[in-house]
N, C-alpha and C positions, 0 to 999 in steps of 0.2 A: 508921644504914648504910639507903640509899636503894636500893631492889630495883625496877629496871624490867624490865618483861617485855612483848616484842613480840609480839602473838598471831599466830595463823595467820589469816591472811585467808579469810572464807569463800569458797566457790566463786562464780563470776560476779563477783568483785570486779575491776573495771579500773583498776589502780593506774598512777600517772602523776603529772606535773607540771601543776596548773591554772594557767592564765594568763588574768585578765581584762581586758577592756576597760573603760574609763571608760563609765558612763552619758553618752549624748549629750544635749545640750541643745538646744533652738530658742529663738531671741531673736526676739522681736517687736517692731518698731521702727514707728512712724509714716512711710509714705512721704512723705505730703503733711501739711500743716495741715488739722486736723480738728476739730471739735467733738463732746465727749462729750454724747450724747445720754442713755443710760443707764450708770450707774456698775458697775463689776465687784461681783461679791457674792462675791468670792474673796479668799483672803490668802494670804500666805507659808506654804509648807508643805502647803497644802490639795492635794488630790488632784482632776484635772480628766480627764473622759472626752475622747476624740477626737471633736470636733464640736460640743462646749459651746460657750456663747457666752460670749465672755471680754468684750466691750465693743460697746455699739452707739454709731457715729459718724455724723456728717453733714460730707460734703467742704466745704471753704472755698467752691470753685466752684459751690455750689449743685445739685450731682448728688443722687441719691436717696441715702438714709442705707441703711446695711448693717452688718453684725453683722460683728467680728473671730472667728473660730471657732478653736478648738486644733486642731491638725493631727495631734496623736497624744495618748494616754494619757500621763499622767505628773503629777508634782509641781509646784508651783510655788515657784521659788526666789526669784522677784522679782514684785513686783508695785507699781508706780507709785502713791505715796500721793497723787498729785495728781489722780487719775482719778473726777472727779464731774463731776455733770450741769453742763452749762455751760462745763467748763474747756477751752481752747483748747490743744491738742496741736500741738507744732509739728514740722516735717518733721525727721526724725532722731531725734526724742525714743524713750527706751526706755521700753516699756509692760509687758511681761511676759516672765520667763525660765521655761521648762518642761523640767524634767529627766526623762529617759525613764526608766519603770519597767523597761524591758527592758535586761536585761544580757546580752552575747555573751562567749563565752570558747572558748577552745582548751583541751583536757585530751591532753596529750603523753605517750603511753602508754611504759612501761618497757618493753612487750614488743610482740610484733605480734599483732594479732587477726585472725580470719578473717572475712568477711562474713557468715557464719552466726550469728556471737557478739552482734552488736549490728545494729539497723537504724535507717534512718532515722525521725524522728518518732516513735521509742520514747523513754519516759521514764526516766531514770536518776537517782538519786539521792545526793546528797552530804550527810555527817550530820555533826554536832561535837557530842557529847553528846547531849542530849535535842531538838536542833534539828535537822530535815531540810529541805532544799531539793530541789525536783523540778527538773531539768534536761531540756528537750528536745533530744534529738539533731537536728542539722540537717544535718551531714554526718559521713561516716564514711571515714577511708582506715586503710590497714595499721596505722599507728603513731601517729593520732591520732583525737579526736573534737572537732568544732565543736560547741558545745551553747549554748543560751540559756534564761534563765528570767525572770520576771517578780518584781521583788522589793517590797517593802514599803520606807517611807522609813527607812533607818537600816541595813537588811539588808545594802545594798552594802559598809558598812565592815567588817559582820562577815564578809561572805565574802571580802573583800581580806585579811583578817587571817589567816583559815584558808588562803587561796591561799598564803602564804608557806612553808607547810610544804613539805619536800622531797619526799614522797610522799603524795598523796593517793589515795583509792580511791572510785571512784564504782560504785553497786550497782543491779542491775536489780529488786530487790526493797526497799521502804522499810524492813519490817520487820528483815530482815538488816543494813541500812545501820545502823539505830539499834540493834541489838542489838551489832555490831561496835565501834561507835564508845561505846557506854556500858562495853563492857569493856576497850576500849583506855583510857579515862580512867580505869577503876577500877585497871587494872594497872599504868599510869604512875605512879600516885598513891600506890601502897602504899608503906608504909614499914616497915622491920623494927627 
């Protein structure tokens, strides 16, 4: 016999439905025919910081060489395997795709909250068993929170899976979030 117990959530839990936005991607194409002067030292799946040099190129028309830099932090989903010194890139050729590490989400609350309960720029926590994600509150309304977080490669899929649960709780305190999450996991897996 399966015994399922739903624990009473700790005070300060903000229960509702979480909807995640897909992470954005930036596509880097060559606008003109150029020659690669310095090859990238990056590979698929690697992390790049905003402003990191991805490639140094020389325009075909003889203008000064310049560097292509990352416009944001993120993970490389694509790096052209043709980019080596001396390679001539054609106009329109795909060079890189960078997937943002920033995830945006809306937490539609089961009830209403007052302005004193939660503030913009405050950190709230989402937990699943022993894993905790910090979310920054970007906007507060009476019935929802707009939140954002930076995730490591692969964390988006875990968050997406968790977000399909009909009722999720966000917590103001990390330790309370983890304790309730572990208790819920323990209670829902108990078998008589």
